[in-house]
Structure formats: structure tokens, C-alpha cells
BAMI-203279 format. One record per residue (C-alpha): residue in one letter; x, y, z. Coordinates in pm, 1 decimal, decimal comma. Example, Ala and Ser with C-alpha at 12.3 -4.5 7.8 and 13.67 -1.06 7.14 Angstrom:
BEGIN
- a:1230,0:-450,0:780,0 .
- s:1367,0:-106,0:714,0 .
END
This chain:
BEGIN
- m:866,5:-1894,3:2368,3 .
- t:869,2:-2231,1:2221,5 .
- h:840,3:-2374,1:1864,4 .
- s:722,0:-2684,2:1745,2 .
- r:935,6:-2915,7:1499,5 .
- i:818,4:-2838,9:1153,6 .
- r:896,7:-3021,4:863,8 .
- s:1093,3:-3341,0:767,9 .
- p:1429,5:-3305,2:595,3 .
- e:1286,5:-3465,4:285,4 .
- a:1020,1:-3206,5:243,4 .
- a:1275,8:-2932,0:293,1 .
- s:1330,0:-2840,2:-82,1 .
- s:995,6:-2698,8:-142,7 .
- g:715,0:-2470,7:3,1 .
- y:785,7:-2200,4:271,2 .
- i:1120,6:-2207,9:394,3 .
- t:1027,0:-2291,7:776,1 .
- s:733,9:-2380,9:993,9 .
- l:507,3:-2068,6:1075,8 .
- s:408,3:-2203,5:1413,0 .
- v:496,9:-1932,7:1678,9 .
- a:387,5:-2023,8:2041,3 .
- d:255,0:-1721,5:2268,3 .
- d:269,4:-1770,8:2642,7 .
- g:129,9:-1424,2:2687,9 .
- r:440,3:-1264,3:2828,2 .
- p:647,5:-989,3:2658,3 .
- r:869,0:-1098,6:2370,5 .
- r:1231,0:-1047,5:2434,9 .
- l:1402,2:-900,6:2131,1 .
- a:1756,4:-891,5:1991,9 .
- v:1802,1:-633,8:1737,4 .
- l:2120,9:-687,4:1517,4 .
- g:2177,5:-391,2:1310,2 .
- a:2013,6:-156,4:1559,8 .
- t:2170,9:168,0:1436,1 .
- g:2060,6:115,6:1077,0 .
- s:1730,7:216,2:929,4 .
- i:1570,7:-113,7:1011,8 .
- g:1697,1:-147,8:1354,5 .
- v:1583,2:217,0:1441,5 .
- s:1236,5:137,8:1294,7 .
- a:1214,9:-187,6:1496,5 .
- l:1298,7:-4,7:1809,5 .
- r:1026,0:245,0:1724,3 .
- v:765,4:-27,7:1711,1 .
- a:886,7:-175,2:2026,6 .
- a:850,4:158,9:2200,0 .
- e:508,5:191,2:2068,6 .
- h:406,5:-140,9:2232,6 .
- p:611,7:-154,6:2561,8 .
- d:363,1:-404,5:2707,1 .
- r:437,2:-650,4:2433,9 .
- y:845,4:-629,6:2414,8 .
- v:1139,1:-606,9:2622,6 .
- v:1467,7:-529,2:2421,5 .
- a:1714,7:-782,2:2566,2 .
- a:2001,7:-705,5:2316,8 .
- l:2128,6:-456,6:2069,5 .
- a:2416,6:-501,4:1816,3 .
- g:2547,0:-198,5:1617,1 .
- a:2870,9:-197,9:1425,6 .
- t:3054,9:138,9:1427,3 .
- n:2780,9:409,6:1532,3 .
- v:2835,3:388,2:1914,0 .
- a:2695,2:734,2:1985,6 .
- l:2351,3:616,2:1860,8 .
- l:2383,0:252,5:2004,4 .
- a:2455,6:434,7:2346,2 .
- e:2145,7:652,7:2326,3 .
- q:1944,5:318,5:2243,8 .
- a:2095,1:141,3:2519,2 .
- a:2012,6:419,7:2752,6 .
- a:1657,0:414,4:2641,8 .
- f:1595,9:43,4:2654,4 .
- r:1844,2:-84,9:2900,2 .
- p:1923,3:-422,8:2748,3 .
- r:2146,4:-682,0:2929,9 .
- a:2396,7:-706,8:2622,2 .
- l:2540,7:-490,1:2355,8 .
- a:2760,7:-572,9:2069,0 .
- v:2981,5:-358,7:1839,9 .
- l:3237,0:-419,3:1584,9 .
- d:3562,1:-448,2:1781,1 .
- a:3727,8:-391,5:2108,6 .
- a:3811,1:-27,9:2041,5 .
- r:3450,7:58,8:1973,0 .
- a:3342,5:-141,3:2293,8 .
- e:3556,1:89,0:2493,2 .
- a:3433,8:378,6:2323,8 .
- l:3065,7:256,4:2387,0 .
- r:3122,4:182,3:2757,9 .
- a:3245,3:531,5:2808,5 .
- l:2920,5:665,2:2672,9 .
- l:2674,8:448,8:2887,4 .
- p:2482,8:598,0:3189,3 .
- a:2654,1:558,3:3534,7 .
- g:2536,2:255,0:3711,0 .
- y:2428,1:69,4:3364,9 .
- a:2690,0:-196,8:3300,2 .
- p:2568,0:-441,5:3033,2 .
- d:2766,8:-711,7:2856,0 .
- i:2942,0:-572,9:2561,9 .
- l:3030,6:-838,4:2295,4 .
- t:3237,3:-782,8:1973,3 .
- g:3259,5:-906,1:1606,5 .
- s:3086,4:-1163,4:1442,1 .
- e:3131,6:-1420,8:1737,5 .
- g:2961,8:-1159,7:1960,0 .
- y:2667,8:-1105,7:1729,8 .
- a:2626,6:-1489,3:1679,0 .
- a:2625,5:-1538,2:2066,5 .
- m:2378,1:-1254,8:2081,1 .
- a:2151,9:-1408,0:1843,8 .
- g:2142,0:-1740,8:2005,9 .
- a:2124,7:-1638,2:2348,3 .
- a:1877,0:-1821,7:2574,9 .
- d:1697,3:-1502,9:2691,6 .
- v:1611,3:-1396,1:2348,3 .
- d:1279,4:-1499,5:2166,7 .
- v:1283,3:-1295,5:1852,3 .
- v:1601,9:-1178,9:1647,2 .
- v:1573,5:-881,2:1420,3 .
- s:1845,9:-986,2:1163,1 .
- a:1911,6:-616,3:1000,5 .
- i:2285,8:-623,4:963,2 .
- v:2372,4:-515,8:589,8 .
- g:2532,5:-754,5:366,2 .
- a:2718,7:-1088,8:395,4 .
- a:2823,1:-993,5:744,9 .
- g:2461,8:-1086,4:854,4 .
- l:2494,8:-1443,4:748,0 .
- v:2676,2:-1575,5:1056,2 .
- p:2451,6:-1434,1:1331,7 .
- t:2135,0:-1499,4:1125,2 .
- l:2248,6:-1880,0:1114,2 .
- a:2321,7:-1891,4:1470,0 .
- a:1970,2:-1755,3:1544,0 .
- v:1799,2:-2021,8:1312,6 .
- a:2026,5:-2291,7:1476,3 .
- a:1899,4:-2169,1:1829,6 .
- g:1550,3:-2216,2:1716,8 .
- k:1449,0:-1852,7:1722,9 .
- v:1197,6:-1649,1:1564,7 .
- v:1386,5:-1445,1:1311,2 .
- a:1251,1:-1117,2:1166,5 .
- l:1485,7:-1139,3:854,1 .
- a:1569,7:-804,3:699,7 .
- n:1933,6:-928,5:586,6 .
- k:1838,0:-1068,2:232,5 .
- e:2201,1:-1174,8:168,3 .
- s:2140,8:-1450,7:436,9 .
- l:1905,6:-1617,8:188,6 .
- v:2126,4:-1514,5:-113,4 .
- l:2418,3:-1685,0:41,6 .
- a:2272,4:-1982,7:228,7 .
- g:1914,0:-2032,4:152,3 .
- d:1952,1:-2402,8:146,3 .
- l:2166,3:-2424,3:463,9 .
- l:1893,6:-2184,5:641,2 .
- r:1615,8:-2418,2:535,8 .
- e:1788,7:-2733,3:638,0 .
- t:1890,6:-2581,3:984,6 .
- a:1544,3:-2458,6:1054,9 .
- a:1397,0:-2793,9:981,1 .
- a:1620,3:-2943,4:1235,9 .
- t:1565,5:-2668,4:1519,4 .
- g:1201,3:-2547,7:1455,3 .
- a:1312,0:-2199,8:1388,4 .
- v:1079,2:-1953,2:1230,8 .
- i:1169,8:-1711,1:949,7 .
- l:956,7:-1413,8:882,9 .
- p:1038,6:-1174,6:598,6 .
- v:1084,4:-806,5:677,6 .
- d:1172,6:-704,4:325,4 .
- s:871,6:-492,8:233,0 .
- e:812,7:-696,9:-90,4 .
- h:837,2:-1043,0:73,0 .
- n:638,5:-930,7:357,3 .
- a:373,9:-795,9:110,0 .
- l:375,5:-1144,2:-36,1 .
- f:364,7:-1326,4:278,6 .
- q:56,9:-1128,6:382,8 .
- a:-108,8:-1151,7:30,1 .
- l:-73,7:-1537,7:34,1 .
- g:-261,6:-1561,8:355,2 .
- g:-8,5:-1499,0:637,2 .
- p:-19,4:-1801,1:904,8 .
- g:15,1:-2131,9:704,0 .
- l:41,3:-1933,6:361,7 .
- p:-280,9:-2121,7:232,4 .
- d:-251,4:-1967,6:-111,2 .
- l:114,6:-2061,5:-171,2 .
- p:16,1:-2400,2:-350,7 .
- l:-203,1:-2185,0:-584,4 .
- v:60,3:-1952,7:-711,1 .
- e:120,1:-1911,3:-1074,8 .
- k:356,8:-1611,1:-1036,8 .
- l:495,7:-1384,3:-769,9 .
- v:544,2:-1016,4:-878,8 .
- l:791,5:-812,8:-696,8 .
- t:760,1:-421,6:-716,3 .
- a:1057,6:-183,5:-763,1 .
- s:1046,1:190,7:-724,3 .
- g:1303,2:219,9:-1015,5 .
- g:1533,8:412,4:-807,0 .
- p:1676,3:752,4:-890,9 .
- f:1779,7:670,4:-1244,8 .
- r:1453,1:518,3:-1355,6 .
- r:1415,5:777,2:-1628,9 .
- k:1780,7:856,5:-1689,6 .
- p:1899,8:764,2:-2041,2 .
- r:2179,8:518,8:-2066,1 .
- e:2439,2:759,5:-2164,2 .
- e:2378,2:947,6:-1823,8 .
- l:2431,1:627,6:-1617,9 .
- d:2791,8:622,6:-1740,8 .
- r:2840,0:963,0:-1548,3 .
- a:2627,8:874,9:-1232,1 .
- t:2798,6:981,8:-909,9 .
- p:2756,2:835,2:-560,8 .
- a:2551,1:1145,9:-440,1 .
- m:2317,7:1084,4:-735,3 .
- a:2275,5:712,9:-664,8 .
- l:2218,6:782,3:-291,0 .
- n:1921,6:1021,8:-371,2 .
- h:1652,1:760,7:-369,5 .
- p:1312,6:914,1:-444,7 .
- t:1101,4:699,1:-205,5 .
- w:1283,3:512,1:66,1 .
- a:1542,5:614,5:337,9 .
- m:1802,6:344,1:329,3 .
- g:2168,9:302,7:403,5 .
- p:2423,7:384,6:124,2 .
- k:2491,4:23,6:22,9 .
- i:2097,0:-65,7:-39,9 .
- s:2042,9:278,3:-201,5 .
- v:2316,6:193,8:-456,5 .
- d:2171,0:-165,8:-503,9 .
- s:1832,8:14,4:-571,4 .
- a:1991,9:244,9:-828,0 .
- t:2154,4:-44,8:-1029,5 .
- l:1843,3:-285,8:-959,1 .
- m:2067,0:-524,1:-782,9 .
- n:1831,1:-490,5:-484,1 .
- k:1548,1:-629,3:-680,9 .
- g:1778,3:-908,4:-821,7 .
- l:1871,0:-1005,7:-467,5 .
- e:1503,0:-1020,0:-395,9 .
- v:1424,9:-1253,4:-687,8 .
- i:1679,6:-1505,3:-527,4 .
- e:1515,4:-1413,9:-182,4 .
- a:1176,3:-1502,9:-315,7 .
- c:1257,0:-1810,9:-472,0 .
- r:1446,0:-1940,1:-146,5 .
- l:1188,1:-1819,9:92,1 .
- y:886,7:-1970,1:-100,5 .
- g:1051,1:-2281,2:-276,5 .
- l:970,3:-2139,9:-629,5 .
- p:1172,7:-2153,7:-944,7 .
- v:1307,3:-1829,9:-1094,9 .
- a:1070,7:-1849,7:-1392,6 .
- m:777,3:-1799,3:-1125,1 .
- v:922,4:-1463,9:-990,3 .
- d:860,1:-1138,3:-1220,1 .
- v:962,2:-768,2:-1139,5 .
- v:768,1:-459,6:-1236,9 .
- v:876,7:-97,7:-1169,8 .
- h:612,4:80,8:-969,4 .
- p:741,6:437,2:-873,1 .
- q:475,9:529,1:-620,2 .
- s:604,2:244,9:-386,9 .
- i:239,2:173,2:-265,6 .
- v:170,3:-162,1:-393,9 .
- h:468,1:-361,7:-240,0 .
- s:417,7:-684,0:-430,5 .
- l:145,9:-903,6:-576,4 .
- a:79,6:-1288,3:-605,4 .
- q:-101,6:-1411,3:-922,5 .
- l:-305,1:-1719,3:-850,6 .
- h:-386,8:-2009,8:-1097,1 .
- d:-737,6:-1886,2:-1129,6 .
- g:-624,1:-1548,7:-1242,9 .
- s:-671,9:-1355,9:-936,0 .
- l:-396,7:-1097,5:-849,4 .
- l:-363,5:-1040,7:-474,3 .
- a:-168,1:-713,3:-392,4 .
- h:-40,7:-562,5:-64,0 .
- l:-65,7:-200,5:-43,3 .
- g:53,4:38,3:223,1 .
- p:263,6:352,2:300,1 .
- a:644,8:350,7:216,2 .
- d:715,6:304,8:585,8 .
- m:939,8:-25,2:695,9 .
- r:750,6:-7,8:1037,8 .
- v:452,1:-176,1:869,4 .
- a:645,9:-504,4:764,2 .
- i:856,6:-500,0:1096,8 .
- a:526,1:-479,5:1321,5 .
- y:376,8:-771,6:1112,1 .
- c:676,4:-982,9:1193,3 .
- l:727,1:-884,7:1557,7 .
- g:350,9:-938,2:1629,9 .
- y:316,0:-1247,9:1431,9 .
- p:64,3:-1402,3:1424,1 .
- a:-129,4:-1115,5:1562,9 .
- r:-147,7:-780,2:1387,8 .
- l:-40,4:-491,8:1586,3 .
- p:-187,1:-116,1:1572,3 .
- l:65,1:114,6:1440,5 .
- s:75,2:481,1:1422,1 .
- v:202,9:522,5:1067,3 .
- s:49,8:724,1:768,0 .
- r:-238,7:600,9:608,3 .
- v:-258,7:568,3:227,7 .
- d:-532,5:801,7:80,9 .
- l:-617,9:652,7:-232,2 .
- v:-814,5:971,6:-347,7 .
- t:-519,4:1191,0:-295,2 .
- l:-277,8:947,6:-458,1 .
- g:-488,1:926,9:-766,0 .
- s:-320,1:666,5:-979,7 .
- l:-94,1:379,9:-949,9 .
- t:143,0:301,7:-1245,1 .
- f:352,3:8,2:-1355,2 .
- e:617,0:-39,0:-1628,9 .
- a:873,3:-294,4:-1724,1 .
- p:1224,9:-269,5:-1583,7 .
- r:1474,6:-148,2:-1851,0 .
- e:1689,6:-453,1:-1809,3 .
- a:1929,8:-381,8:-2082,6 .
- d:2027,0:-68,1:-1916,5 .
- f:2035,8:-221,2:-1569,1 .
- p:2186,7:-555,3:-1608,6 .
- c:2214,8:-658,3:-1246,3 .
- l:1871,8:-794,5:-1234,6 .
- g:1960,3:-1050,7:-1525,5 .
- l:2295,3:-1121,3:-1349,2 .
- a:2090,3:-1227,6:-1038,3 .
- r:1877,2:-1456,0:-1230,3 .
- r:2178,7:-1604,4:-1409,4 .
- a:2338,5:-1672,7:-1076,1 .
- l:2039,8:-1827,4:-934,8 .
- e:2008,0:-2082,0:-1206,5 .
- a:2367,3:-2149,0:-1192,7 .
- g:2386,4:-2275,8:-853,2 .
- p:2423,0:-2194,9:-493,0 .
- s:2779,6:-2092,0:-501,6 .
- h:2735,9:-1856,6:-787,8 .
- t:2470,2:-1664,2:-566,6 .
- v:2761,2:-1625,3:-326,5 .
- v:2985,9:-1490,5:-597,5 .
- l:2727,6:-1253,5:-729,9 .
- n:2659,4:-1112,4:-381,9 .
- a:3052,2:-1072,9:-300,3 .
- a:3119,8:-910,6:-618,7 .
- n:2838,5:-666,8:-582,6 .
- e:2939,6:-563,9:-229,8 .
- a:3294,2:-522,4:-328,9 .
- a:3189,6:-321,7:-638,9 .
- v:2955,5:-99,1:-452,8 .
- a:3205,5:-10,2:-205,4 .
- l:3462,2:82,0:-485,1 .
- f:3179,2:280,3:-645,8 .
- l:3118,2:475,3:-328,0 .
- a:3483,5:517,4:-290,1 .
- g:3522,7:682,8:-638,3 .
- r:3724,3:400,4:-769,9 .
- l:3465,3:245,1:-999,4 .
- p:3221,9:397,7:-1234,0 .
- f:2849,1:330,0:-1163,6 .
- m:2821,5:114,0:-1496,7 .
- g:3137,1:-59,4:-1357,0 .
- i:2942,6:-240,9:-1090,2 .
- p:2770,5:-482,3:-1325,3 .
- l:3069,4:-542,0:-1523,6 .
- a:3254,0:-642,1:-1207,6 .
- i:2975,1:-880,1:-1114,8 .
- a:2953,9:-1024,9:-1468,1 .
- a:3341,5:-1091,6:-1460,2 .
- a:3333,8:-1269,6:-1118,2 .
- l:3048,0:-1486,1:-1247,3 .
- d:3228,6:-1567,0:-1572,8 .
- a:3545,1:-1669,1:-1362,3 .
- h:3343,9:-1902,9:-1129,5 .
- a:3330,8:-2270,0:-1228,2 .
- g:3100,0:-2351,4:-939,0 .
- q:3177,0:-2541,4:-590,9 .
- p:2996,8:-2702,2:-303,3 .
- v:2904,1:-2457,0:-37,0 .
- p:2792,0:-2685,5:247,7 .
- d:2846,7:-2455,1:554,2 .
- a:2905,3:-2101,6:655,6 .
- a:3277,0:-2132,6:669,7 .
- t:3317,0:-2225,2:313,9 .
- i:3067,2:-1968,5:215,9 .
- m:3250,2:-1681,2:391,4 .
- d:3574,1:-1812,5:238,3 .
- l:3445,0:-1796,3:-94,2 .
- d:3301,8:-1458,9:-27,0 .
- a:3629,1:-1312,5:88,7 .
- r:3807,9:-1458,5:-202,3 .
- v:3577,8:-1298,9:-460,3 .
- r:3600,3:-956,5:-297,5 .
- r:3972,8:-971,8:-322,0 .
- e:3944,7:-1064,4:-688,2 .
- t:3680,3:-802,4:-769,2 .
- a:3910,7:-529,2:-621,9 .
- a:4213,3:-651,0:-823,8 .
- w:3972,6:-658,0:-1141,2 .
- a:3893,4:-299,1:-1069,3 .
- e:4241,7:-197,7:-1007,4 .
- v:4356,4:-339,6:-1346,5 .
- r:4047,2:-189,4:-1520,2 .
- a:4148,8:161,0:-1375,5 .
END
């Protein structure tokens, strides 16, 4: 698969983040799935299995779930696998079928090598958190088509990804259901309606605490936060949904994907999770994308792009559904949404701080070392302490990320 060079560097600060020109030579697309054992990775492999004539799975990366990765590897027989460290690599090797001996890579360097490999056309970037940045950047630097589920890459390094794609001709396609919905609502290939946008509207389910009074949020437990009413997601993203930080990160993601200011991106709560997002155009039109709460829809759109693949998912029955409701988010009770906007307006390094403090605080909450409402307090403290700095490359970004994580852990320890 080849890609055309797309936009001049001087045009790299506005409009969609990359070219949308994807060449198709008729042969099966070779996939690398990073985060293969997570919910997005599993769904991506289900899409690939449904269309075996269109896809060859060339590489799979997990982190710690070697048992599931071994099952996936046995089913698809990719030439390369990757896990977190050498010990897990040995455990994985012991679980593989006799006669099957793929290359097994480890750690961030291994993920990056897999993402940039010559025998890969499309990279599904579904590693959770800041850990996804380095391999995502490697895929973009290698000029790949990137089906991007790792929103943190855009939160941490949106400008760097835009500049790198301008130089290599990489194509970034959004897997997040909200941004994929906007992508489709704006016309898909070429995004013909993007210049007409007055406002983008991201929908949020509201999470498990949508109707909980403020005093109950102080007593929220990890088990309660992980009980999402609509989506099946991993623990970190489920907690982000409960705090509305997931939506805050998506506001940043939307601004950096579509080249729009934060004032042009709104959020509404839509508990049915059927309308995945909307675009309001300058003539008053409101274009919405509706679909089932199944990530395979967005994944298949990216993997098949610019074609639209048939897919065996449930269909939305509007009569049975009956009604769709919308409400304003309770931003006073869920301050993470405002913190994300604040960070975006403050500058690129502030969004690195926001994400690092959030990831650290969520981990502390899940470990029982920080209360639920301590998460936004930790993030606000980190932003208050940050004066801003240049973040020109991935190394600088990851150094800042590591420092903020340490400082957030220390802040929580003192607070306890």
C-alpha cells in the first residue's frame, strides 16, 4: 500500500490532521494490532476474521495477557508478536503451538518496531494511555495508515503527529466512536463539510454516576466506577468515563484531529449511546451519526476505508428504542471536563500534564489509595504547578509524563 504526500508544512496547523488518500492495490491489507488483547484489539480481530479475503494479520502486540495473545496468535499466525517484557515473552513462547515460531518483540521499542515494519500496511493503535504514543508515532513516521484508538497520542503530541504525517504521507483514521462519527458525518473521504463546521458536538453516555448526587460521588468505589451502563471497556477508560475525563480527552482529540479551536467543540450527555456525535454546519444543519454501541462499526470503517464493509452487528430499531434524550453535563460535579479544556487552552505541555496526572490518579483510585473525587483534585494540582515548557519530541513528552506521574503519586501520599 502506498500513500501520496499530502500537505505542505505551512498548512499543517489547520484542517484535518492528515491526508485521507489511501491507495488500494487490490491485495489483502496487512494489519498490525497494538493492544490486541484489549477490547478494541479483540473487536478489530473480529472484523478481520469476518473478512478474511481482505485482511492478513501480520503482527499482534499485547502487554501482559499472554494467554489470550497466544490464542489470537494461534488463530491468525502472524509473523511477529510483542509483549511487555522478556519474562512474558518466554511465557508466551511456551503457549504457542508446535511448529509456529514467530518473532517475539518486547517493550516500547518492540511495539515501535512492529508499528513501522515494512510488511505492515495498517496499524490499529489500541494500546491504552501514554504508552501508545511511541508506537503510534513510529507508525506515522513510517507512513502507515493508522486506525487510531489511542486518544492519548493526540492529547500528548497532536502537533508532532500532524507535522510527522505531513512529511511521510501517513493517514490517521479515528477509531474512537465519537470522532469516527464526526468523520462520517462530515463526509468521510476528503471531509467535504469540514470547512462548513460551526460546531462539533460530542456525545457522552454520562457513565455510571450520571444521576448520582454530589455527596454520593465522594463515596464512589472502583467497583461502582467500573460498572458502565452502556460500553464494555477496560478499567482505565471506564473510570475516565465515570469522571467525564474521557470526554475531556476527546475534546482535545477533536480539536487536534480536525484543526478547530476548543470553543467549537461541545459535549452533551446522551445516555442511550445511539447518536455517537453530531456536526452543526453554518446553515443550521445538524448532521448526526447513529449506530449500535459496538466498536466494530468504527473499527470496520477505518479498516475498510475508503470502502464501507458489510458487518454482522446488531441493527438499531428506532421503534423499539422509542426515544433519544440529551442533557447538559454536570460540569460542577464532574470537573475533569473543564480541566481538559483549561489544559488545551494553556498549551501543548499542559495537555501532557493533564493526561499524566489523570493516569496516575486513576491508578491510585483503582488501588484504593485515592478517593474518586480526588482524581480531579490531583489533576488540578498538577496543572496549577506547571508553568509550561516546549515539548518538541517524544522523548521530552515522555520525560514530562514520568515526572508528573511521580509528583502526582507524592501529592496523593501527602494528602492521605
